[in-house]
C-alpha positions as CSV (number, residue, x, y, z in Angstrom):
1,M,32.6,13.7,24.3
2,I,30.1,11.1,23.0
3,K,28.6,10.8,26.5
4,S,28.2,14.6,26.6
5,M,26.4,14.6,23.2
6,M,24.2,11.7,24.2
7,A,23.2,13.5,27.5
8,R,22.4,16.6,25.5
9,V,20.3,14.6,23.0
10,L,18.3,12.9,25.8
11,V,17.7,16.2,27.5
12,A,16.6,17.9,24.2
13,L,14.3,15.0,23.4
14,A,12.8,15.0,26.9
15,L,12.2,18.7,26.8
16,G,10.7,18.5,23.3
17,T,8.4,15.7,23.9
18,G,7.2,16.9,27.3
19,I,8.6,14.0,29.3
20,V,10.2,16.4,31.7
21,A,7.7,18.1,34.1
22,A,7.3,21.7,33.2
23,Q,5.8,24.6,35.1
24,P,2.0,24.5,34.4
25,Q,0.6,27.2,32.1
26,V,-2.8,28.7,32.2
27,A,-4.7,27.5,29.1
28,L,-5.7,30.5,27.0
29,A,-8.5,30.6,24.6
30,A,-7.1,30.5,21.1
31,G,-7.1,33.8,19.3
32,C,-7.0,32.3,15.8
33,S,-7.5,29.1,13.9
34,G,-6.2,27.7,10.6
35,Y,-5.3,30.3,8.0
36,S,-6.2,33.2,10.3
37,C,-3.1,32.2,12.3
38,D,-0.7,32.6,9.4
39,G,2.2,34.8,10.5
40,K,1.0,35.2,14.1
41,D,2.8,34.6,17.4
42,P,1.8,31.1,18.8
43,I,2.2,32.3,22.4
44,A,0.3,35.6,22.0
45,M,-2.5,33.8,20.2
46,G,-2.9,31.1,22.9
47,C,-1.8,28.3,20.6
48,G,1.5,27.7,22.6
49,S,-0.3,26.3,25.6
50,T,-1.8,23.4,23.4
51,K,1.4,22.5,21.6
52,T,3.2,19.2,21.0
53,A,6.6,18.7,19.5
54,H,5.9,16.4,16.5
55,S,9.5,16.2,15.3
56,V,12.8,17.1,16.9
57,F,16.1,17.0,15.1
58,V,19.4,17.6,16.9
59,L,21.8,20.1,15.4
60,V,25.3,18.6,15.3
61,N,28.8,19.4,14.4
62,G,30.4,16.1,13.8
63,N,29.6,14.1,16.9
64,Y,28.9,17.2,19.0
65,A,25.3,18.4,19.7
66,I,24.9,22.2,19.6
67,G,21.1,22.5,19.7
68,V,17.8,21.3,18.4
69,I,15.2,22.3,15.9
70,E,11.6,21.4,16.7
71,L,8.4,21.2,14.6
72,R,5.6,22.3,17.0
73,Y,1.9,21.7,16.5
74,S,-1.2,23.1,18.1
75,S,-4.3,20.9,17.8
76,V,-6.6,23.7,19.0
77,C,-5.3,26.3,16.5
78,R,-4.4,23.7,13.8
79,T,-1.1,25.3,13.2
80,T,2.6,24.5,13.2
81,W,5.7,26.6,14.0
82,A,9.4,26.0,14.5
83,R,11.5,26.5,17.6
84,I,15.3,26.5,17.6
85,Q,17.3,25.9,20.8
86,L,21.0,26.5,21.1
87,Y,23.0,25.3,24.0
88,K,24.2,27.9,26.4
89,E,27.9,27.1,26.6
90,D,28.3,27.2,22.8
91,W,26.3,30.4,22.4
92,E,28.1,32.3,25.2
93,R,31.6,31.4,24.0
94,G,30.7,32.5,20.5
95,A,30.9,29.1,18.9
96,T,27.3,29.3,17.5
97,N,26.0,32.4,15.7
98,S,23.7,33.5,12.9
99,P,20.9,31.1,13.8
100,I,17.9,30.9,11.5
101,G,14.8,28.7,12.4
102,Q,12.2,28.3,9.7
103,I,8.7,26.8,9.3
104,I,7.6,25.8,5.8
105,R,4.2,24.7,4.7
106,I,4.4,22.2,1.9
107,G,2.3,23.0,-1.2
108,D,2.4,26.8,-1.3
109,N,5.8,27.1,0.4
110,K,4.5,29.7,2.9
111,H,7.3,30.2,5.4
112,Y,8.4,32.3,8.3
113,R,11.7,32.6,10.0
114,C,13.2,33.6,13.3
115,S,16.7,34.7,14.1
116,N,16.2,36.8,17.2
117,V,17.6,34.3,19.7
118,G,17.1,35.1,23.4
119,W,17.8,33.3,26.6
120,S,15.0,31.1,28.0
121,N,15.1,30.5,31.8
122,D,12.5,27.8,31.4
123,L,14.5,25.8,28.8
124,R,18.0,26.9,29.8
125,T,18.9,27.4,26.2
126,Y,19.1,30.3,23.7
127,T,15.8,30.1,21.8
128,C,13.6,31.6,19.1
129,Y,10.4,30.5,17.5
130,T,8.8,31.4,14.2
131,P,5.3,32.7,13.5
132,M,2.7,30.0,12.7
133,V,1.4,28.6,9.5
134,N,-2.0,26.9,9.1
135,D,-1.6,23.1,9.1
136,A,-5.3,22.0,8.9
137,G,-5.2,19.2,6.4
138,L,-1.8,20.3,5.2
139,T,1.8,19.3,5.9
140,S,4.7,21.4,7.2
141,Y,8.3,20.9,8.3
142,A,10.9,23.0,10.2
143,N,14.6,23.6,9.5
144,A,17.5,25.4,11.0
145,Q,20.8,26.8,10.0
146,V,23.5,27.8,12.5
147,R,27.0,28.9,12.0
148,Y,29.3,26.8,14.2
149,F,32.7,28.6,14.3
150,N,33.3,28.8,10.5
151,A,31.0,26.0,9.2
152,D,27.3,26.2,8.5
153,Q,25.2,23.4,10.2
154,Y,21.8,22.5,8.8
155,A,19.1,20.3,10.2
156,E,15.5,19.5,9.0
157,T,12.6,17.9,10.8
158,A,10.3,15.3,9.4
159,A,7.1,16.7,7.9
160,Y,3.8,16.6,9.7
């Protein structure tokens, strides 16, 4: 069981940090920058193609990894957003439900949530991401809450 959890953690970290080769994306011109991005979709605005995962935190139940929460950052758009990923086997057998991913900008507590998890063929996980918040000269963090059977699991990334 510990080997299974470690394998999941390594895969999650590799995906989140870009170590694993991904299908190339066409770079889009950013459709917003800074505060004009607040509440907007990072992919639709072209910010998703310039992202990096600054902080990844594994969602665990005891010693069992059930997913990850990521704080994502676009240097072009100067924004952050959260992405939650839940592992397929737990989601499909009903072990995980009621997921909420959230991005919070420190200072004014501007925040956005996602809970509409859908299957990602690229990531091979059930995923959702939040709208963006401006992060130019500011700090943000991401958190997630997931119900695993009858217990709520919570995880929070480091701030960036």
